[in-house]
N, CA and C atoms as a LAMMPS dump frame, in Angstrom:
ITEM: TIMESTEP
0
ITEM: NUMBER OF ATOMS
669
ITEM: BOX BOUNDS ff ff ff
-5.0000000000000000e+02 5.0000000000000000e+02
-5.0000000000000000e+02 5.0000000000000000e+02
-5.0000000000000000e+02 5.0000000000000000e+02
ITEM: ATOMS id mol type element x y z
1 1 1 N 0.821 -1.212 0
2 1 2 C 0 0 0
3 1 3 C 0.85 1.253 0
4 2 1 N 1.945 1.223 0.715
5 2 2 C 2.829 2.395 0.737
6 2 3 C 3.457 2.624 -0.633
7 3 1 N 3.827 1.549 -1.308
8 3 2 C 4.412 1.683 -2.646
9 3 3 C 3.399 2.277 -3.618
10 4 1 N 2.128 1.88 -3.504
11 4 2 C 1.081 2.413 -4.367
12 4 3 C 0.887 3.908 -4.129
13 5 1 N 0.856 4.291 -2.843
14 5 2 C 0.706 5.716 -2.523
15 5 3 C 1.901 6.514 -3.049
16 6 1 N 3.078 5.934 -2.931
17 6 2 C 4.285 6.632 -3.404
18 6 3 C 4.217 6.844 -4.919
19 7 1 N 3.755 5.838 -5.657
20 7 2 C 3.624 5.967 -7.12
21 7 3 C 2.547 6.984 -7.495
22 8 1 N 1.44 6.985 -6.742
23 8 2 C 0.363 7.947 -7.024
24 8 3 C 0.83 9.382 -6.819
25 9 1 N 1.696 9.58 -5.834
26 9 2 C 2.232 10.935 -5.593
27 9 3 C 2.945 11.443 -6.834
28 10 1 N 3.777 10.58 -7.421
29 10 2 C 4.495 10.978 -8.633
30 10 3 C 3.559 11.238 -9.795
31 11 1 N 2.514 10.39 -9.934
32 11 2 C 1.555 10.552 -11.04
33 11 3 C 0.764 11.844 -10.885
34 12 1 N 0.23 12.088 -9.68
35 12 2 C -0.568 13.288 -9.444
36 12 3 C 0.273 14.552 -9.643
37 13 1 N 1.52 14.508 -9.2
38 13 2 C 2.392 15.681 -9.351
39 13 3 C 2.656 15.968 -10.833
40 14 1 N 2.88 14.928 -11.618
41 14 2 C 3.129 15.089 -13.061
42 14 3 C 1.895 15.627 -13.784
43 15 1 N 0.707 15.038 -13.488
44 15 2 C -0.532 15.473 -14.131
45 15 3 C -0.878 16.911 -13.763
46 16 1 N -0.692 17.246 -12.496
47 16 2 C -1.001 18.613 -12.056
48 16 3 C -0.119 19.629 -12.775
49 17 1 N 1.175 19.315 -12.934
50 17 2 C 2.111 20.237 -13.615
51 17 3 C 1.767 20.352 -15.104
52 18 1 N 1.447 19.22 -15.745
53 18 2 C 1.123 19.236 -17.174
54 18 3 C -0.145 20.056 -17.443
55 19 1 N -1.194 19.828 -16.626
56 19 2 C -2.453 20.551 -16.815
57 19 3 C -2.294 22.039 -16.546
58 20 1 N -1.436 22.365 -15.578
59 20 2 C -1.194 23.781 -15.264
60 20 3 C -0.51 24.472 -16.431
61 21 1 N 0.441 23.808 -17.071
62 21 2 C 1.136 24.383 -18.225
63 21 3 C 0.192 24.562 -19.418
64 22 1 N -0.817 23.659 -19.536
65 22 2 C -1.777 23.763 -20.635
66 22 3 C -2.867 24.804 -20.356
67 23 1 N -2.889 25.306 -19.124
68 23 2 C -3.882 26.3 -18.754
69 23 3 C -5.154 25.704 -18.205
70 24 1 N -5.183 24.379 -18.015
71 24 2 C -6.376 23.735 -17.445
72 24 3 C -6.24 23.766 -15.927
73 25 1 N -6.475 24.94 -15.375
74 25 2 C -6.22 25.162 -13.941
75 25 3 C -7.191 24.398 -13.046
76 26 1 N -8.416 24.217 -13.563
77 26 2 C -9.419 23.526 -12.74
78 26 3 C -8.996 22.083 -12.459
79 27 1 N -8.663 21.335 -13.528
80 27 2 C -8.226 19.943 -13.337
81 27 3 C -6.856 19.865 -12.664
82 28 1 N -6.001 20.882 -12.962
83 28 2 C -4.692 20.921 -12.295
84 28 3 C -4.867 21.043 -10.792
85 29 1 N -5.86 21.851 -10.364
86 29 2 C -6.124 22.035 -8.936
87 29 3 C -6.637 20.739 -8.301
88 30 1 N -7.493 19.992 -9.049
89 30 2 C -8.023 18.734 -8.519
90 30 3 C -6.901 17.724 -8.268
91 31 1 N -5.983 17.635 -9.236
92 31 2 C -4.864 16.699 -9.071
93 31 3 C -3.894 17.178 -7.981
94 32 1 N -3.805 18.501 -7.844
95 32 2 C -2.948 19.052 -6.785
96 32 3 C -3.513 18.689 -5.407
97 33 1 N -4.875 18.741 -5.281
98 33 2 C -5.52 18.362 -4.023
99 33 3 C -5.291 16.868 -3.729
100 34 1 N -5.442 16.048 -4.803
101 34 2 C -5.191 14.612 -4.627
102 34 3 C -3.741 14.351 -4.239
103 35 1 N -2.846 15.157 -4.836
104 35 2 C -1.424 15.034 -4.509
105 35 3 C -1.176 15.282 -3.031
106 36 1 N -1.763 16.342 -2.502
107 36 2 C -1.561 16.699 -1.089
108 36 3 C -2.17 15.66 -0.15
109 37 1 N -3.401 15.192 -0.48
110 37 2 C -4.035 14.216 0.418
111 37 3 C -3.273 12.886 0.407
112 38 1 N -2.766 12.498 -0.796
113 38 2 C -1.995 11.25 -0.886
114 38 3 C -0.674 11.376 -0.142
115 39 1 N -0.041 12.57 -0.221
116 39 2 C 1.206 12.821 0.513
117 39 3 C 0.973 12.669 2.018
118 40 1 N -0.13 13.265 2.507
119 40 2 C -0.429 13.196 3.937
120 40 3 C -0.653 11.744 4.381
121 41 1 N -1.425 11.011 3.56
122 41 2 C -1.688 9.606 3.905
123 41 3 C -0.401 8.787 3.894
124 42 1 N 0.462 9.055 2.897
125 42 2 C 1.728 8.32 2.787
126 42 3 C 2.635 8.603 3.99
127 43 1 N 2.773 9.897 4.329
128 43 2 C 3.637 10.277 5.451
129 43 3 C 3.109 9.726 6.773
130 44 1 N 1.752 9.735 6.921
131 44 2 C 1.154 9.208 8.147
132 44 3 C 1.415 7.707 8.274
133 45 1 N 1.212 6.985 7.15
134 45 2 C 1.45 5.535 7.164
135 45 3 C 2.917 5.215 7.395
136 46 1 N 3.799 5.997 6.765
137 46 2 C 5.237 5.789 6.941
138 46 3 C 5.653 6.035 8.385
139 47 1 N 5.069 7.066 8.996
140 47 2 C 5.377 7.367 10.402
141 47 3 C 4.905 6.243 11.319
142 48 1 N 3.669 5.743 11.047
143 48 2 C 3.152 4.636 11.853
144 48 3 C 4.046 3.406 11.726
145 49 1 N 4.511 3.144 10.505
146 49 2 C 5.379 1.988 10.273
147 49 3 C 6.673 2.122 11.056
148 50 1 N 7.265 3.315 11.025
149 50 2 C 8.533 3.526 11.744
150 50 3 C 8.331 3.418 13.251
151 51 1 N 7.183 3.936 13.716
152 51 2 C 6.897 3.849 15.157
153 51 3 C 6.732 2.392 15.579
154 52 1 N 6.002 1.603 14.754
155 52 2 C 5.822 0.182 15.068
156 52 3 C 7.153 -0.56 15.071
157 53 1 N 8.003 -0.255 14.113
158 53 2 C 9.325 -0.894 14.06
159 53 3 C 10.161 -0.534 15.28
160 54 1 N 10.058 0.743 15.685
161 54 2 C 10.806 1.198 16.854
162 54 3 C 10.317 0.482 18.11
163 55 1 N 8.983 0.382 18.249
164 55 2 C 8.424 -0.314 19.411
165 55 3 C 8.824 -1.785 19.416
166 56 1 N 8.802 -2.407 18.236
167 56 2 C 9.187 -3.812 18.133
168 56 3 C 10.651 -4.018 18.521
169 57 1 N 11.518 -3.122 18.052
170 57 2 C 12.948 -3.215 18.392
171 57 3 C 13.164 -3.044 19.892
172 58 1 N 12.399 -2.128 20.485
173 58 2 C 12.52 -1.908 21.932
174 58 3 C 12.083 -3.152 22.706
175 59 1 N 10.982 -3.785 22.251
176 59 2 C 10.509 -4.998 22.916
177 59 3 C 11.536 -6.117 22.798
178 60 1 N 12.143 -6.241 21.616
179 60 2 C 13.166 -7.268 21.405
180 60 3 C 14.364 -7.024 22.328
181 61 1 N 14.781 -5.749 22.41
182 61 2 C 15.901 -5.403 23.302
183 61 3 C 15.56 -5.723 24.756
184 62 1 N 14.304 -5.436 25.157
185 62 2 C 13.884 -5.705 26.536
186 62 3 C 13.868 -7.201 26.825
187 63 1 N 13.373 -7.999 25.864
188 63 2 C 13.348 -9.453 26.038
189 63 3 C 14.761 -10.024 26.139
190 64 1 N 15.677 -9.479 25.316
191 64 2 C 17.068 -9.93 25.396
192 64 3 C 17.674 -9.601 26.753
193 65 1 N 17.37 -8.403 27.246
194 65 2 C 17.89 -7.979 28.547
195 65 3 C 17.338 -8.881 29.659
196 66 1 N 16.018 -9.141 29.613
197 66 2 C 15.403 -9.992 30.632
198 66 3 C 15.963 -11.413 30.561
199 67 1 N 16.226 -11.912 29.348
200 67 2 C 16.807 -13.248 29.189
201 67 3 C 18.206 -13.301 29.797
202 68 1 N 19.013 -12.264 29.542
203 68 2 C 20.362 -12.222 30.101
204 68 3 C 20.326 -12.177 31.626
205 69 1 N 19.399 -11.363 32.164
206 69 2 C 19.277 -11.254 33.625
207 69 3 C 18.853 -12.593 34.219
208 70 1 N 17.882 -13.268 33.574
209 70 2 C 17.402 -14.567 34.075
210 70 3 C 18.52 -15.598 34.065
211 71 1 N 19.324 -15.61 33.003
212 71 2 C 20.426 -16.575 32.919
213 71 3 C 21.473 -16.286 33.99
214 72 1 N 21.772 -15.006 34.216
215 72 2 C 22.759 -14.65 35.243
216 72 3 C 22.253 -15.032 36.628
217 73 1 N 20.955 -14.777 36.884
218 73 2 C 20.381 -15.135 38.187
219 73 3 C 20.381 -16.647 38.387
220 74 1 N 20.105 -17.401 37.324
221 74 2 C 20.118 -18.866 37.419
222 74 3 C 21.523 -19.369 37.742
223 75 1 N 22.534 -18.765 37.112
224 75 2 C 23.923 -19.161 37.383
225 75 3 C 24.327 -18.809 38.808
226 76 1 N 23.888 -17.628 39.27
227 76 2 C 24.194 -17.214 40.649
228 76 3 C 23.537 -18.182 41.639
229 77 1 N 22.265 -18.532 41.357
230 77 2 C 21.54 -19.468 42.225
231 77 3 C 22.225 -20.823 42.248
232 78 1 N 22.64 -21.29 41.06
233 78 2 C 23.312 -22.595 40.981
234 78 3 C 24.616 -22.583 41.766
235 79 1 N 25.414 -21.517 41.584
236 79 2 C 26.694 -21.43 42.292
237 79 3 C 26.477 -21.372 43.8
238 80 1 N 25.447 -20.616 44.231
239 80 2 C 25.163 -20.502 45.664
240 80 3 C 24.772 -21.859 46.243
241 81 1 N 23.844 -22.56 45.548
242 81 2 C 23.405 -23.865 46.04
243 81 3 C 24.539 -24.879 46.026
244 82 1 N 25.391 -24.801 44.994
245 82 2 C 26.517 -25.728 44.917
246 82 3 C 27.469 -25.515 46.094
247 83 1 N 27.754 -24.251 46.401
248 83 2 C 28.651 -23.947 47.527
249 83 3 C 28.022 -24.355 48.856
250 84 1 N 26.719 -24.037 49.013
251 84 2 C 26.044 -24.365 50.271
252 84 3 C 25.939 -25.877 50.457
253 85 1 N 25.629 -26.586 49.365
254 85 2 C 25.494 -28.038 49.482
255 85 3 C 26.835 -28.671 49.852
256 86 1 N 27.912 -28.109 49.316
257 86 2 C 29.243 -28.625 49.664
258 86 3 C 29.528 -28.399 51.145
259 87 1 N 29.174 -27.199 51.635
260 87 2 C 29.422 -26.877 53.039
261 87 3 C 28.593 -27.774 53.962
262 88 1 N 27.372 -28.121 53.51
263 88 2 C 26.499 -28.956 54.349
264 88 3 C 26.88 -30.424 54.246
265 89 1 N 27.23 -30.856 53.033
266 89 2 C 27.54 -32.276 52.842
267 89 3 C 28.79 -32.708 53.608
268 90 1 N 29.739 -31.795 53.761
269 90 2 C 30.987 -32.149 54.453
270 90 3 C 30.729 -32.635 55.878
271 91 1 N 29.992 -31.88 56.726
272 91 2 C 29.738 -32.393 58.087
273 91 3 C 28.813 -33.615 58.088
274 92 1 N 27.87 -33.693 57.132
275 92 2 C 26.983 -34.862 57.093
276 92 3 C 27.781 -36.121 56.787
277 93 1 N 28.707 -36.022 55.838
278 93 2 C 29.556 -37.172 55.53
279 93 3 C 30.404 -37.58 56.733
280 94 1 N 30.831 -36.58 57.506
281 94 2 C 31.583 -36.886 58.732
282 94 3 C 30.713 -37.645 59.727
283 95 1 N 29.449 -37.205 59.858
284 95 2 C 28.513 -37.886 60.769
285 95 3 C 28.274 -39.32 60.316
286 96 1 N 28.087 -39.491 58.993
287 96 2 C 27.865 -40.844 58.465
288 96 3 C 29.096 -41.721 58.682
289 97 1 N 30.275 -41.135 58.544
290 97 2 C 31.508 -41.889 58.786
291 97 3 C 31.631 -42.322 60.242
292 98 1 N 31.272 -41.427 61.165
293 98 2 C 31.325 -41.759 62.588
294 98 3 C 30.302 -42.844 62.914
295 99 1 N 29.116 -42.75 62.272
296 99 2 C 28.09 -43.786 62.482
297 99 3 C 28.618 -45.15 62.05
298 100 1 N 29.309 -45.167 60.919
299 100 2 C 29.867 -46.435 60.434
300 100 3 C 30.881 -46.995 61.433
301 101 1 N 31.74 -46.118 61.968
302 101 2 C 32.74 -46.57 62.941
303 101 3 C 32.083 -47.07 64.224
304 102 1 N 31.029 -46.372 64.655
305 102 2 C 30.339 -46.79 65.877
306 102 3 C 29.656 -48.141 65.699
307 103 1 N 29.161 -48.401 64.472
308 103 2 C 28.507 -49.683 64.218
309 103 3 C 29.475 -50.854 64.301
310 104 1 N 30.763 -50.568 64.183
311 104 2 C 31.769 -51.63 64.292
312 104 3 C 32.126 -51.931 65.747
313 105 1 N 31.599 -51.103 66.666
314 105 2 C 31.906 -51.297 68.084
315 105 3 C 30.937 -52.305 68.71
316 106 1 N 31.27 -52.689 69.922
317 106 2 C 30.437 -53.648 70.665
318 106 3 C 29.3 -52.871 71.34
319 107 1 N 28.205 -52.703 70.63
320 107 2 C 27.065 -51.929 71.137
321 107 3 C 25.935 -52.856 71.546
322 108 1 N 25.159 -52.396 72.518
323 108 2 C 23.959 -53.163 72.855
324 108 3 C 22.878 -52.875 71.808
325 109 1 N 21.825 -53.67 71.722
326 109 2 C 20.803 -53.509 70.669
327 109 3 C 20.187 -52.117 70.601
328 110 1 N 19.952 -51.506 71.749
329 110 2 C 19.347 -50.166 71.76
330 110 3 C 20.308 -49.143 71.154
331 111 1 N 21.569 -49.195 71.55
332 111 2 C 22.563 -48.27 71.011
333 111 3 C 22.738 -48.469 69.499
334 112 1 N 22.77 -49.726 69.096
335 112 2 C 22.935 -50.018 67.658
336 112 3 C 21.748 -49.471 66.858
337 113 1 N 20.546 -49.603 67.426
338 113 2 C 19.346 -49.087 66.748
339 113 3 C 19.401 -47.567 66.641
340 114 1 N 19.865 -46.897 67.7
341 114 2 C 19.998 -45.435 67.657
342 114 3 C 20.971 -45 66.557
343 115 1 N 22.117 -45.685 66.499
344 115 2 C 23.125 -45.341 65.487
345 115 3 C 22.572 -45.588 64.084
346 116 1 N 21.826 -46.682 63.931
347 116 2 C 21.249 -47.01 62.621
348 116 3 C 20.246 -45.939 62.2
349 117 1 N 19.428 -45.467 63.139
350 117 2 C 18.461 -44.409 62.838
351 117 3 C 19.171 -43.099 62.479
352 118 1 N 20.231 -42.799 63.225
353 118 2 C 20.99 -41.581 62.952
354 118 3 C 21.613 -41.638 61.559
355 119 1 N 22.134 -42.802 61.201
356 119 2 C 22.747 -42.976 59.879
357 119 3 C 21.702 -42.802 58.765
358 120 1 N 20.539 -43.372 58.956
359 120 2 C 19.483 -43.247 57.952
360 120 3 C 19.034 -41.794 57.803
361 121 1 N 18.919 -41.1 58.921
362 121 2 C 18.524 -39.697 58.858
363 121 3 C 19.562 -38.867 58.108
364 122 1 N 20.831 -39.169 58.359
365 122 2 C 21.899 -38.465 57.638
366 122 3 C 21.846 -38.749 56.154
367 123 1 N 21.568 -40.007 55.81
368 123 2 C 21.453 -40.368 54.395
369 123 3 C 20.259 -39.678 53.742
370 124 1 N 19.139 -39.577 54.49
371 124 2 C 17.965 -38.874 53.96
372 124 3 C 18.275 -37.405 53.7
373 125 1 N 18.938 -36.783 54.651
374 125 2 C 19.286 -35.374 54.507
375 125 3 C 20.233 -35.169 53.329
376 126 1 N 21.172 -36.081 53.186
377 126 2 C 22.107 -35.999 52.062
378 126 3 C 21.359 -36.136 50.734
379 127 1 N 20.351 -37.014 50.708
380 127 2 C 19.55 -37.176 49.497
381 127 3 C 18.766 -35.928 49.157
382 128 1 N 18.221 -35.256 50.18
383 128 2 C 17.471 -34.011 49.948
384 128 3 C 18.381 -32.934 49.375
385 129 1 N 19.586 -32.83 49.926
386 129 2 C 20.544 -31.833 49.43
387 129 3 C 20.891 -32.118 47.974
388 130 1 N 21.102 -33.381 47.649
389 130 2 C 21.415 -33.742 46.266
390 130 3 C 20.25 -33.415 45.332
391 131 1 N 19.004 -33.633 45.801
392 131 2 C 17.832 -33.318 44.987
393 131 3 C 17.749 -31.82 44.702
394 132 1 N 17.987 -31.005 45.735
395 132 2 C 17.94 -29.546 45.563
396 132 3 C 19.006 -29.096 44.571
397 133 1 N 20.187 -29.663 44.703
398 133 2 C 21.275 -29.297 43.792
399 133 3 C 20.958 -29.732 42.364
400 134 1 N 20.346 -30.897 42.213
401 134 2 C 19.983 -31.376 40.874
402 134 3 C 18.953 -30.471 40.224
403 135 1 N 17.984 -29.981 41.009
404 135 2 C 16.969 -29.062 40.466
405 135 3 C 17.629 -27.801 39.944
406 136 1 N 18.58 -27.255 40.709
407 136 2 C 19.27 -26.046 40.27
408 136 3 C 20.106 -26.314 39.03
409 137 1 N 20.675 -27.521 38.942
410 137 2 C 21.447 -27.877 37.751
411 137 3 C 20.554 -27.97 36.52
412 138 1 N 19.37 -28.554 36.695
413 138 2 C 18.427 -28.662 35.582
414 138 3 C 18.021 -27.279 35.1
415 139 1 N 17.713 -26.381 36.039
416 139 2 C 17.305 -25.017 35.674
417 139 3 C 18.416 -24.284 34.94
418 140 1 N 19.659 -24.546 35.333
419 140 2 C 20.786 -23.85 34.701
420 140 3 C 21.318 -24.594 33.485
421 141 1 N 20.749 -25.78 33.2
422 141 2 C 21.202 -26.562 32.048
423 141 3 C 22.57 -27.185 32.25
424 142 1 N 22.905 -27.535 33.518
425 142 2 C 24.228 -28.073 33.834
426 142 3 C 24.184 -29.55 34.238
427 143 1 N 23.113 -30.251 33.864
428 143 2 C 22.995 -31.655 34.27
429 143 3 C 23.855 -32.538 33.362
430 144 1 N 24.661 -33.375 33.976
431 144 2 C 25.499 -34.316 33.225
432 144 3 C 25.256 -35.715 33.79
433 145 1 N 24.806 -36.624 32.937
434 145 2 C 24.541 -37.99 33.366
435 145 3 C 25.823 -38.81 33.337
436 146 1 N 25.99 -39.628 34.387
437 146 2 C 27.16 -40.501 34.458
438 146 3 C 26.91 -41.776 33.676
439 147 1 N 27.963 -42.456 33.33
440 147 2 C 27.867 -43.774 32.69
441 147 3 C 28.931 -44.662 33.329
442 148 1 N 28.551 -45.238 34.485
443 148 2 C 29.49 -46.059 35.242
444 148 3 C 28.83 -47.396 35.58
445 149 1 N 29.641 -48.374 35.948
446 149 2 C 29.126 -49.688 36.313
447 149 3 C 28.514 -49.627 37.716
448 150 1 N 27.361 -50.297 37.895
449 150 2 C 26.747 -50.374 39.217
450 150 3 C 26.041 -51.708 39.364
451 151 1 N 25.929 -52.142 40.615
452 151 2 C 25.278 -53.396 40.936
453 151 3 C 23.821 -53.116 41.295
454 152 1 N 22.903 -53.805 40.617
455 152 2 C 21.476 -53.544 40.795
456 152 3 C 21.026 -53.839 42.222
457 153 1 N 21.424 -54.991 42.753
458 153 2 C 20.974 -55.366 44.098
459 153 3 C 21.496 -54.381 45.142
460 154 1 N 22.766 -54.003 45.033
461 154 2 C 23.335 -53.059 45.998
462 154 3 C 22.628 -51.713 45.913
463 155 1 N 22.279 -51.289 44.699
464 155 2 C 21.592 -50.013 44.531
465 155 3 C 20.217 -50.059 45.184
466 156 1 N 19.48 -51.163 44.957
467 156 2 C 18.14 -51.289 45.536
468 156 3 C 18.208 -51.339 47.058
469 157 1 N 19.169 -52.087 47.589
470 157 2 C 19.299 -52.187 49.046
471 157 3 C 19.618 -50.834 49.663
472 158 1 N 20.443 -50.04 48.989
473 158 2 C 20.777 -48.716 49.524
474 158 3 C 19.561 -47.799 49.535
475 159 1 N 18.696 -47.934 48.514
476 159 2 C 17.478 -47.109 48.493
477 159 3 C 16.52 -47.546 49.596
478 160 1 N 16.449 -48.853 49.844
479 160 2 C 15.56 -49.34 50.904
480 160 3 C 16.035 -48.849 52.27
481 161 1 N 17.344 -48.783 52.459
482 161 2 C 17.872 -48.272 53.727
483 161 3 C 17.472 -46.817 53.953
484 162 1 N 17.361 -46.066 52.858
485 162 2 C 16.961 -44.658 52.966
486 162 3 C 15.481 -44.54 53.297
487 163 1 N 14.637 -45.406 52.695
488 163 2 C 13.18 -45.29 52.838
489 163 3 C 12.671 -45.962 54.119
490 164 1 N 13.441 -46.88 54.688
491 164 2 C 12.988 -47.607 55.881
492 164 3 C 12.548 -46.664 56.994
493 165 1 N 13.258 -45.548 57.137
494 165 2 C 12.928 -44.595 58.2
495 165 3 C 11.526 -44.023 58.01
496 166 1 N 11.064 -43.933 56.75
497 166 2 C 9.762 -43.321 56.462
498 166 3 C 8.604 -44.233 56.878
499 167 1 N 8.853 -45.541 56.982
500 167 2 C 7.779 -46.457 57.402
501 167 3 C 8.01 -46.95 58.829
502 168 1 N 9.013 -46.406 59.48
503 168 2 C 9.309 -46.81 60.852
504 168 3 C 8.119 -46.478 61.751
505 169 1 N 7.696 -47.451 62.522
506 169 2 C 6.57 -47.235 63.43
507 169 3 C 5.225 -47.546 62.808
508 170 1 N 5.182 -47.881 61.51
509 170 2 C 3.93 -48.236 60.848
510 170 3 C 3.96 -49.728 60.484
511 171 1 N 2.815 -50.375 60.469
512 171 2 C 2.774 -51.806 60.086
513 171 3 C 2.901 -51.959 58.567
514 172 1 N 4.007 -51.496 58.047
515 172 2 C 4.252 -51.541 56.606
516 172 3 C 5.582 -52.241 56.359
517 173 1 N 5.566 -53.218 55.473
518 173 2 C 6.778 -53.96 55.147
519 173 3 C 7.263 -53.568 53.755
520 174 1 N 8.559 -53.311 53.657
521 174 2 C 9.169 -53 52.363
522 174 3 C 9.694 -54.29 51.74
523 175 1 N 9.336 -54.515 50.488
524 175 2 C 9.771 -55.726 49.793
525 175 3 C 10.321 -55.354 48.42
526 176 1 N 11.3 -56.109 47.972
527 176 2 C 11.752 -55.929 46.597
528 176 3 C 12.002 -57.282 45.953
529 177 1 N 11.725 -57.334 44.668
530 177 2 C 11.844 -58.587 43.926
531 177 3 C 12.611 -58.303 42.635
532 178 1 N 13.827 -58.815 42.55
533 178 2 C 14.631 -58.663 41.336
534 178 3 C 14.525 -59.964 40.548
535 179 1 N 13.928 -59.903 39.391
536 179 2 C 13.697 -61.092 38.581
537 179 3 C 15.025 -61.737 38.164
538 180 1 N 15.024 -63.078 38.019
539 180 2 C 16.261 -63.795 37.679
540 180 3 C 16.898 -63.336 36.371
541 181 1 N 16.065 -62.914 35.397
542 181 2 C 16.621 -62.51 34.101
543 181 3 C 17.318 -61.148 34.144
544 182 1 N 17.159 -60.443 35.264
545 182 2 C 17.842 -59.158 35.42
546 182 3 C 19.293 -59.425 35.825
547 183 1 N 20.218 -58.916 35.052
548 183 2 C 21.633 -59.119 35.355
549 183 3 C 22.062 -58.382 36.611
550 184 1 N 23.255 -58.731 37.102
551 184 2 C 23.749 -58.107 38.338
552 184 3 C 24.322 -56.728 38.086
553 185 1 N 25.027 -56.564 36.969
554 185 2 C 25.751 -55.316 36.713
555 185 3 C 25.213 -54.615 35.462
556 186 1 N 25.102 -53.287 35.58
557 186 2 C 24.67 -52.449 34.453
558 186 3 C 25.527 -51.192 34.404
559 187 1 N 25.457 -50.518 33.29
560 187 2 C 26.181 -49.253 33.134
561 187 3 C 25.161 -48.118 33.019
562 188 1 N 25.354 -47.082 33.793
563 188 2 C 24.425 -45.956 33.773
564 188 3 C 24.758 -44.965 34.87
565 189 1 N 23.739 -44.234 35.32
566 189 2 C 23.907 -43.229 36.363
567 189 3 C 23.188 -43.711 37.621
568 190 1 N 23.884 -44.417 38.521
569 190 2 C 23.223 -44.987 39.703
570 190 3 C 22.626 -43.926 40.624
571 191 1 N 23.225 -42.747 40.669
572 191 2 C 22.705 -41.691 41.546
573 191 3 C 21.316 -41.266 41.107
574 192 1 N 21.14 -41.047 39.793
575 192 2 C 19.832 -40.631 39.278
576 192 3 C 18.805 -41.76 39.442
577 193 1 N 19.232 -43.001 39.176
578 193 2 C 18.312 -44.13 39.318
579 193 3 C 17.886 -44.271 40.773
580 194 1 N 18.836 -44.107 41.684
581 194 2 C 18.517 -44.195 43.115
582 194 3 C 17.524 -43.112 43.512
583 195 1 N 17.709 -41.909 42.99
584 195 2 C 16.789 -40.818 43.31
585 195 3 C 15.378 -41.123 42.83
586 196 1 N 15.272 -41.711 41.635
587 196 2 C 13.954 -42.061 41.099
588 196 3 C 13.265 -43.082 41.992
589 197 1 N 14.013 -44.137 42.362
590 197 2 C 13.438 -45.19 43.196
591 197 3 C 13.058 -44.644 44.57
592 198 1 N 13.925 -43.821 45.153
593 198 2 C 13.641 -43.243 46.472
594 198 3 C 12.376 -42.389 46.421
595 199 1 N 12.214 -41.601 45.361
596 199 2 C 11.019 -40.76 45.244
597 199 3 C 9.757 -41.613 45.125
598 200 1 N 9.832 -42.678 44.319
599 200 2 C 8.671 -43.558 44.162
600 200 3 C 8.318 -44.238 45.491
601 201 1 N 9.323 -44.783 46.166
602 201 2 C 9.072 -45.478 47.426
603 201 3 C 8.628 -44.513 48.529
604 202 1 N 9.189 -43.31 48.525
605 202 2 C 8.812 -42.321 49.534
606 202 3 C 7.345 -41.927 49.384
607 203 1 N 6.894 -41.756 48.135
608 203 2 C 5.476 -41.463 47.908
609 203 3 C 4.6 -42.619 48.358
610 204 1 N 5.048 -43.835 48.049
611 204 2 C 4.287 -45.011 48.478
612 204 3 C 4.231 -45.088 50.007
613 205 1 N 5.357 -44.805 50.657
614 205 2 C 5.411 -44.853 52.123
615 205 3 C 4.508 -43.791 52.747
616 206 1 N 4.402 -42.668 52.074
617 206 2 C 3.595 -41.562 52.594
618 206 3 C 2.113 -41.92 52.626
619 207 1 N 1.654 -42.663 51.596
620 207 2 C 0.221 -42.928 51.471
621 207 3 C -0.169 -44.361 51.844
622 208 1 N 0.793 -45.157 52.314
623 208 2 C 0.49 -46.527 52.731
624 208 3 C 0.432 -46.585 54.256
625 209 1 N -0.745 -46.903 54.781
626 209 2 C -0.924 -46.94 56.239
627 209 3 C -0.56 -48.307 56.823
628 210 1 N -0.808 -49.368 56.051
629 210 2 C -0.486 -50.711 56.519
630 210 3 C -0.345 -51.637 55.311
631 211 1 N 0.225 -52.82 55.554
632 211 2 C 0.416 -53.765 54.46
633 211 3 C 1.868 -53.806 54.019
634 212 1 N 2.09 -53.731 52.704
635 212 2 C 3.469 -53.792 52.219
636 212 3 C 3.629 -52.924 50.967
637 213 1 N 4.87 -52.525 50.74
638 213 2 C 5.261 -51.798 49.533
639 213 3 C 6.255 -52.688 48.8
640 214 1 N 5.942 -53.027 47.573
641 214 2 C 6.761 -53.996 46.84
642 214 3 C 7.346 -53.344 45.588
643 215 1 N 8.65 -53.425 45.459
644 215 2 C 9.354 -52.934 44.277
645 215 3 C 9.812 -54.141 43.454
646 216 1 N 9.343 -54.219 42.222
647 216 2 C 9.715 -55.321 41.334
648 216 3 C 10.582 -54.779 40.199
649 217 1 N 11.719 -55.403 39.987
650 217 2 C 12.623 -55.009 38.91
651 217 3 C 12.678 -56.149 37.904
652 218 1 N 12.234 -55.838 36.717
653 218 2 C 12.187 -56.847 35.661
654 218 3 C 12.878 -56.285 34.426
655 219 1 N 13.171 -57.163 33.507
656 219 2 C 13.827 -56.778 32.276
657 219 3 C 12.802 -56.727 31.151
658 220 1 N 12.78 -55.607 30.426
659 220 2 C 11.818 -55.463 29.347
660 220 3 C 12.19 -56.387 28.191
661 221 1 N 11.17 -57.078 27.693
662 221 2 C 11.402 -57.997 26.576
663 221 3 C 11.349 -57.216 25.259
664 222 1 N 12.407 -57.3 24.482
665 222 2 C 12.477 -56.615 23.2
666 222 3 C 12.037 -57.569 22.109
667 223 1 N 11.006 -57.166 21.351
668 223 2 C 10.468 -58.029 20.286
669 223 3 C 11.357 -57.947 19.046
């Protein structure tokens, strides 16, 4: 539309000048009026177009600025959580180490049970810290999956040790069944797999008042 108006301006200006030279002032005046109205419409449309482009550029600049700020804040949050988790994990690991040493001592059943509960609580807290750190890593796009060898039975037993505290005092039994066709060793990220299993069992423990919670590990049959 702007190109059409621009062409009409040239046509009206030419016709108005030609008619004026021929002495046809009446028609020359009509084309002169059309020339002026078309000029006004063209300039108005051109101004609106430039204003819209300017507003669009400003919005794009603002979105880029907000994106940069969000990325910087995410990195700051990740670094803060990483530092804090390191500071917290250090004493927790020390507590877990002391619990292990105490379990090697000649303790009576009550003392051994206390140490076992303390160890489980420390492991639960360590798991929560790892979950928080993983969330911040996901938000910042810094998640890296491991690919290491792990033993399936040992992994499942470690998750059960973490969840046992959640059903303590309730008539709920934790059970797991690893099918014979499931091999002993696999390659993957045992930490992430453990977190998945712990979350599933923790939810089950939360909503199970009595009975049992059973985890079955089977191998998918590929057709």
